[in-house]
N, CA, C and O atoms as a MOPAC input file, in Angstrom:
PM7 MOZYME 1SCF
protein

 N    112.86300 1   -17.18500 1     3.78600 1
 C    111.71400 1   -17.19600 1     2.83700 1
 C    111.25400 1   -15.74200 1     2.52200 1
 O    110.86300 1   -15.46300 1     1.38900 1
 N    111.29500 1   -14.85200 1     3.47500 1
 C    110.86500 1   -13.54200 1     3.21800 1
 C    111.81000 1   -12.85400 1     2.21200 1
 O    111.32400 1   -12.13000 1     1.34400 1
 N    113.25000 1   -13.06700 1     2.30000 1
 C    114.16700 1   -12.54400 1     1.37200 1
 C    113.96900 1   -12.97300 1     0.00500 1
 O    114.29000 1   -12.26000 1    -0.94600 1
 N    113.38300 1   -14.26100 1    -0.13600 1
 C    113.13500 1   -14.81800 1    -1.44000 1
 C    111.79100 1   -14.56400 1    -1.89200 1
 O    111.36000 1   -15.25400 1    -2.81600 1
 N    111.02700 1   -13.62600 1    -1.34500 1
 C    109.68200 1   -13.22000 1    -1.80600 1
 C    108.56700 1   -14.00400 1    -1.42500 1
 O    107.59300 1   -14.03900 1    -2.17800 1
 N    108.57100 1   -14.68800 1    -0.27600 1
 C    107.49200 1   -15.47300 1     0.17700 1
 C    106.21300 1   -14.64500 1     0.30400 1
 O    106.23400 1   -13.52000 1     0.80300 1
 N    105.07100 1   -15.23700 1    -0.16600 1
 C    103.88400 1   -14.47900 1    -0.14400 1
 C    102.96200 1   -14.85000 1     0.98500 1
 O    102.57400 1   -16.01200 1     1.10800 1
 N    102.59400 1   -13.87800 1     1.82400 1
 C    101.90100 1   -14.06300 1     2.99100 1
 C    100.38900 1   -14.07100 1     2.75500 1
 O     99.61100 1   -14.32500 1     3.67400 1
 N     99.96600 1   -13.77900 1     1.46500 1
 C     98.55000 1   -13.79100 1     1.20400 1
 C     98.07800 1   -15.09100 1     0.56100 1
 O     96.89600 1   -15.17500 1     0.22600 1
 N     98.93400 1   -16.13400 1     0.36000 1
 C     98.53400 1   -17.31300 1    -0.24100 1
 C     97.74100 1   -18.14400 1     0.72800 1
 O     98.06200 1   -18.19300 1     1.91500 1
 N     96.67300 1   -18.82100 1     0.22400 1
 C     95.78500 1   -19.57700 1     1.12700 1
 C     95.99000 1   -21.10100 1     0.81100 1
 O     96.39000 1   -21.51100 1    -0.27900 1
 N     95.68200 1   -21.87300 1     1.85400 1
 C     95.61400 1   -23.25000 1     1.73900 1
 C     94.28800 1   -23.74600 1     1.30300 1
 O     93.43800 1   -22.91400 1     0.98400 1
 N     94.01100 1   -25.05400 1     1.25200 1
 C     92.66100 1   -25.59800 1     0.78500 1
 C     91.53600 1   -25.25600 1     1.76000 1
 O     90.36300 1   -25.49400 1     1.47300 1
 N     91.88300 1   -24.72400 1     2.85300 1
 C     90.84000 1   -24.22200 1     3.86700 1
 C     90.67800 1   -22.77800 1     3.82200 1
 O     89.88700 1   -22.21700 1     4.58000 1
 N     91.44500 1   -22.08900 1     2.90100 1
 C     91.31800 1   -20.64500 1     2.71900 1
 C     92.09900 1   -19.89200 1     3.87100 1
 O     91.88300 1   -18.70700 1     4.12200 1
 N     93.02900 1   -20.66900 1     4.55900 1
 C     93.84400 1   -20.01400 1     5.57300 1
 C     95.18000 1   -19.52000 1     5.09600 1
 O     95.89100 1   -20.23600 1     4.39200 1
 N     95.53200 1   -18.32300 1     5.45900 1
 C     96.86300 1   -17.68700 1     5.27700 1
 C     97.79600 1   -18.00000 1     6.41900 1
 O     97.30700 1   -18.50800 1     7.42800 1
 N     99.03500 1   -17.76100 1     6.36700 1
 C     99.91100 1   -17.93700 1     7.46600 1
 C     99.43100 1   -17.07000 1     8.64900 1
 O     99.64900 1   -17.42700 1     9.80700 1
 N     98.78000 1   -15.93400 1     8.35400 1
 C     98.39200 1   -15.08700 1     9.53800 1
 C     97.19900 1   -15.78400 1    10.21500 1
 O     97.08400 1   -15.70800 1    11.43800 1
 N     96.37300 1   -16.41100 1     9.52600 1
 C     95.23500 1   -17.20300 1    10.12100 1
 C     95.86600 1   -18.19700 1    11.16500 1
 O     95.47200 1   -18.26800 1    12.32900 1
 N     96.83300 1   -18.92000 1    10.66500 1
 C     97.45100 1   -20.05100 1    11.54100 1
 C     98.16100 1   -19.38200 1    12.71100 1
 O     98.09300 1   -19.86800 1    13.84000 1
 N     98.84900 1   -18.25700 1    12.44600 1
 C     99.60300 1   -17.62500 1    13.50300 1
 C     98.70300 1   -17.05700 1    14.61400 1
 O     99.11600 1   -16.93000 1    15.76700 1
 N     97.43500 1   -16.71200 1    14.22100 1
 C     96.49500 1   -16.17300 1    15.22600 1
 C     95.83600 1   -17.26700 1    15.95000 1
 O     95.19500 1   -16.97800 1    16.96100 1
 N     95.91800 1   -18.54700 1    15.54000 1
 C     95.40200 1   -19.70000 1    16.13000 1
 C     96.38300 1   -20.46800 1    16.90100 1
 O     95.98700 1   -21.21300 1    17.79800 1
 N     97.66500 1   -20.34800 1    16.62200 1
 C     98.74700 1   -21.17100 1    17.18300 1
 C     99.37800 1   -20.61600 1    18.43800 1
 O     99.32400 1   -19.42400 1    18.74100 1
 N     99.97300 1   -21.54000 1    19.14000 1
 C    100.64900 1   -21.14000 1    20.32900 1
 C    102.15500 1   -20.80800 1    19.95600 1
 O    103.08200 1   -21.58900 1    20.17100 1
 N    102.28100 1   -19.62900 1    19.40500 1
 C    103.63900 1   -19.21400 1    18.95500 1
 C    104.05600 1   -18.10900 1    19.88700 1
 O    103.25000 1   -17.43300 1    20.52800 1
 N    105.41200 1   -17.96000 1    19.92500 1
 C    105.90000 1   -16.92800 1    20.81300 1
 C    105.51300 1   -15.52600 1    20.32600 1
 O    105.20000 1   -15.36100 1    19.14700 1
 N    105.52500 1   -14.53100 1    21.18600 1
 C    105.10600 1   -13.14400 1    20.77900 1
 C    106.08900 1   -12.65100 1    19.74400 1
 O    105.70200 1   -11.88800 1    18.85900 1
 N    107.36200 1   -13.06100 1    19.81800 1
 C    108.34200 1   -12.55100 1    18.74600 1
 C    108.04400 1   -13.13000 1    17.33300 1
 O    108.26300 1   -12.48700 1    16.30600 1
 N    107.49800 1   -14.46800 1    17.35400 1
 C    107.21900 1   -14.98200 1    16.01300 1
 C    105.88200 1   -14.29000 1    15.50900 1
 O    105.75300 1   -14.00300 1    14.31900 1
 N    104.91200 1   -14.03600 1    16.42400 1
 C    103.70800 1   -13.48100 1    15.99400 1
 C    104.02300 1   -12.05000 1    15.42200 1
 O    103.54900 1   -11.65700 1    14.35600 1
 N    104.83300 1   -11.32900 1    16.18900 1
 C    105.20300 1    -9.89200 1    15.74200 1
 C    105.94300 1    -9.97100 1    14.43300 1
 O    105.69500 1    -9.12800 1    13.57100 1
 N    106.80200 1   -10.88600 1    14.22200 1
 C    107.58600 1   -10.93000 1    12.92500 1
 C    106.59600 1   -11.21300 1    11.83000 1
 O    106.65100 1   -10.51200 1    10.82000 1
 N    105.69300 1   -12.17000 1    11.92400 1
 C    104.74100 1   -12.47000 1    10.81100 1
 C    103.80200 1   -11.32000 1    10.64000 1
 O    103.49000 1   -11.01400 1     9.49000 1
 N    103.31600 1   -10.64700 1    11.65000 1
 C    102.40500 1    -9.48900 1    11.48600 1
 C    103.19000 1    -8.36600 1    10.81300 1
 O    102.61900 1    -7.71400 1     9.93800 1
 N    104.45200 1    -8.08300 1    11.14700 1
 C    105.22600 1    -7.06200 1    10.63800 1
 C    105.46100 1    -7.29000 1     9.08400 1
 O    105.55500 1    -6.30800 1     8.34700 1
 N    105.55000 1    -8.48800 1     8.61800 1
 C    105.82800 1    -8.76300 1     7.30700 1
 C    104.59100 1    -9.17000 1     6.49500 1
 O    104.72400 1    -9.58200 1     5.34300 1
 N    103.42500 1    -9.06300 1     7.06300 1
 C    102.23300 1    -9.42400 1     6.35600 1
 C    101.54400 1    -8.09800 1     5.86100 1
 O    101.37600 1    -7.17600 1     6.66000 1
 N    101.17300 1    -8.00200 1     4.64600 1
 C    100.49700 1    -6.76600 1     4.22200 1
 C     99.09700 1    -6.57700 1     4.97600 1
 O     98.41200 1    -7.55000 1     5.29100 1
 N     98.75000 1    -5.36000 1     5.22000 1
 C     97.51100 1    -5.02600 1     5.81600 1
 C     96.32100 1    -5.66700 1     5.20800 1
 O     95.37300 1    -6.04400 1     5.89600 1
 N     96.36800 1    -5.79300 1     3.89400 1
 C     95.25600 1    -6.42400 1     3.17800 1
 C     94.94700 1    -7.83900 1     3.65400 1
 O     93.81800 1    -8.30000 1     3.48200 1
 N     95.90300 1    -8.53900 1     4.24200 1
 C     95.73300 1    -9.88800 1     4.66100 1
 C     94.89800 1    -9.97300 1     6.01900 1
 O     94.40100 1   -11.03200 1     6.40200 1
 N     94.79000 1    -8.83200 1     6.67800 1
 C     94.08000 1    -8.85400 1     7.97400 1
 C     92.54400 1    -9.20000 1     7.76100 1
 O     91.87900 1    -9.63000 1     8.70300 1
 N     92.01600 1    -9.00800 1     6.54400 1
 C     90.60800 1    -9.12000 1     6.30600 1
 C     90.37100 1   -10.24400 1     5.31200 1
 O     89.27300 1   -10.33400 1     4.76200 1
 N     91.33900 1   -11.09700 1     5.05900 1
 C     91.04600 1   -12.29600 1     4.12800 1
 C     90.30600 1   -13.33500 1     4.93800 1
 O     90.83900 1   -13.90000 1     5.89300 1
 N     89.06000 1   -13.58000 1     4.53800 1
 C     88.28700 1   -14.67400 1     5.23000 1
 C     88.79900 1   -16.03700 1     4.79200 1
 O     89.28900 1   -16.23100 1     3.68000 1
 N     88.64900 1   -17.03400 1     5.79100 1
 C     88.89500 1   -18.42000 1     5.44300 1
 C     87.59600 1   -18.99500 1     4.92200 1
 O     86.65200 1   -18.23900 1     4.69200 1
 N     87.50400 1   -20.34000 1     4.72000 1
 C     86.32300 1   -20.88600 1     4.13100 1
 C     85.14300 1   -20.83300 1     5.15800 1
 O     83.97200 1   -20.84300 1     4.77800 1
 N     85.48800 1   -20.77700 1     6.42500 1
 C     84.42300 1   -20.66500 1     7.50700 1
 C     84.02900 1   -19.14600 1     7.62700 1
 O     83.16100 1   -18.83800 1     8.44400 1
 N     84.60200 1   -18.22500 1     6.88500 1
 C     84.31700 1   -16.82000 1     7.01800 1
 C     85.11900 1   -16.05000 1     8.06300 1
 O     84.93300 1   -14.84400 1     8.22300 1
 N     85.99800 1   -16.72900 1     8.76500 1
 C     86.80500 1   -16.02000 1     9.80900 1
 C     88.09400 1   -15.32500 1     9.18400 1
 O     88.79000 1   -15.89400 1     8.34400 1
 N     88.33100 1   -14.14900 1     9.62800 1
 C     89.44900 1   -13.39200 1     9.21400 1
 C     90.51900 1   -13.54100 1    10.34300 1
 O     90.13200 1   -13.88100 1    11.46100 1
 N     91.81300 1   -13.31100 1    10.11800 1
 C     92.80400 1   -13.36000 1    11.16000 1
 C     92.39500 1   -12.53700 1    12.37900 1
 O     92.60700 1   -12.96200 1    13.51500 1
 N     91.82500 1   -11.38900 1    12.15300 1
 C     91.34300 1   -10.50200 1    13.28000 1
 C     90.23600 1   -11.25700 1    14.06900 1
 O     90.22400 1   -11.24800 1    15.30000 1
 N     89.39000 1   -11.85200 1    13.39200 1
 C     88.27800 1   -12.60400 1    14.05200 1
 C     88.83500 1   -13.63700 1    14.98400 1
 O     88.39000 1   -13.79100 1    16.12100 1
 N     89.87500 1   -14.38200 1    14.45200 1
 C     90.44000 1   -15.58900 1    15.13700 1
 C     91.20300 1   -15.06700 1    16.41700 1
 O     91.08500 1   -15.68000 1    17.47800 1
 N     91.94800 1   -13.98800 1    16.32300 1
 C     92.70900 1   -13.55900 1    17.49900 1
 C     91.67000 1   -12.91000 1    18.52400 1
 O     91.87000 1   -13.00800 1    19.73500 1
 N     90.64800 1   -12.30100 1    18.05400 1
 C     89.62300 1   -11.81300 1    18.89800 1
 C     88.95100 1   -12.95700 1    19.76300 1
 O     88.73500 1   -12.81700 1    20.96600 1
 N     88.64900 1   -14.06700 1    19.06800 1
 C     88.07800 1   -15.18100 1    19.77700 1
 C     88.98900 1   -15.79400 1    20.72700 1
 O     88.58800 1   -16.15800 1    21.83200 1
 N     90.27400 1   -15.93600 1    20.33000 1
 C     91.29300 1   -16.48500 1    21.26800 1
 C     91.40100 1   -15.60500 1    22.44600 1
 O     91.42400 1   -16.12500 1    23.56200 1
 N     91.47500 1   -14.22800 1    22.30100 1
 C     91.61400 1   -13.33700 1    23.47000 1
 C     90.38200 1   -13.39800 1    24.37600 1
 O     90.48300 1   -13.28100 1    25.59700 1
 N     89.16900 1   -13.59300 1    23.72000 1
 C     87.96700 1   -13.69400 1    24.47800 1
 C     87.85900 1   -14.95700 1    25.29200 1
 O     87.50100 1   -14.94600 1    26.47000 1
 N     88.21300 1   -16.16000 1    24.55800 1
 C     88.06300 1   -17.40400 1    25.19300 1
 C     89.09500 1   -17.70500 1    26.20800 1
 O     88.80400 1   -18.31900 1    27.23400 1
 N     90.39400 1   -17.25700 1    25.93000 1
 C     91.42500 1   -17.59400 1    26.83800 1
 C     91.84500 1   -16.51300 1    27.81400 1
 O     92.45700 1   -16.77600 1    28.84900 1
 N     91.47200 1   -15.19900 1    27.42400 1
 C     91.64600 1   -14.10900 1    28.34000 1
 C     93.07800 1   -14.09400 1    28.96600 1
 O     93.21500 1   -13.94300 1    30.18000 1
 N     94.05600 1   -14.24000 1    28.19500 1
 C     95.36000 1   -14.09300 1    28.73200 1
 C     96.07900 1   -12.89100 1    28.10200 1
 O     95.67700 1   -12.44800 1    27.02600 1
 N     97.13700 1   -12.34500 1    28.74200 1
 C     97.72000 1   -11.08600 1    28.36400 1
 C     98.30700 1   -11.25300 1    26.98000 1
 O     98.25500 1   -10.30100 1    26.20100 1
 N     98.85700 1   -12.38700 1    26.62300 1
 C     99.48900 1   -12.58500 1    25.25900 1
 C     98.41300 1   -12.39400 1    24.10100 1
 O     98.63100 1   -11.72700 1    23.08900 1
 N     97.32600 1   -13.00400 1    24.35200 1
 C     96.25300 1   -12.84500 1    23.28800 1
 C     95.76900 1   -11.45800 1    23.21900 1
 O     95.57400 1   -10.88700 1    22.14600 1
 N     95.56500 1   -10.88900 1    24.43500 1
 C     95.10500 1    -9.38700 1    24.42300 1
 C     96.18500 1    -8.49300 1    23.75500 1
 O     95.81200 1    -7.58900 1    23.00700 1
 N     97.43900 1    -8.69200 1    23.97800 1
 C     98.45800 1    -7.94800 1    23.34000 1
 C     98.40900 1    -8.11700 1    21.84400 1
 O     98.58200 1    -7.15900 1    21.09000 1
 N     98.16300 1    -9.39400 1    21.40000 1
 C     98.15900 1    -9.70700 1    20.00100 1
 C     96.93000 1    -8.99000 1    19.33300 1
 O     97.01900 1    -8.40700 1    18.25200 1
 N     95.86100 1    -9.07700 1    20.01500 1
 C     94.68600 1    -8.31900 1    19.46300 1
 C     94.90900 1    -6.82400 1    19.24400 1
 O     94.51800 1    -6.20000 1    18.25800 1
 N     95.60600 1    -6.30900 1    20.31400 1
 C     95.92700 1    -4.84700 1    20.21700 1
 C     96.96200 1    -4.60500 1    19.11900 1
 O     96.91000 1    -3.55300 1    18.48300 1
 N     97.85700 1    -5.48000 1    18.87400 1
 C     98.76600 1    -5.32300 1    17.65100 1
 C     97.99100 1    -5.26100 1    16.35300 1
 O     98.20200 1    -4.36900 1    15.53200 1
 N     97.10000 1    -6.20800 1    16.17300 1
 C     96.34300 1    -6.26400 1    14.94400 1
 C     95.41300 1    -5.13200 1    14.76300 1
 O     95.25300 1    -4.65100 1    13.64200 1
 N     94.77800 1    -4.66900 1    15.81700 1
 C     93.85600 1    -3.58300 1    15.81500 1
 C     94.62100 1    -2.22200 1    15.52000 1
 O     94.05300 1    -1.27300 1    14.98000 1
 N     95.88000 1    -2.19900 1    15.89300 1
 C     96.69700 1    -0.94000 1    15.70000 1
 C     97.16400 1    -0.83500 1    14.27600 1
 O     97.73600 1     0.20800 1    13.96000 1
 N     97.00800 1    -1.72000 1    13.42800 1
 C     97.51500 1    -1.58500 1    12.05100 1
 C     96.54400 1    -0.84900 1    11.13400 1
 O     96.83400 1    -0.66100 1     9.95200 1

């Protein structure tokens, strides 16, 4: 999909991009890293219909679940 120009900034009917879903889903760290690596920085601050950005969603997941994977993912997004 990426080789064919897939757009990571497209939203669904709830205003969510693939990065929103990646931050909420139980995906492997390698899948998370791949999607973050190929997503433009501008997508980090795209709000969904509820007003949550991907950064907000991963922060909430890290806070609520307090596991090392979510903390690492929060660090990855904040480092961009």
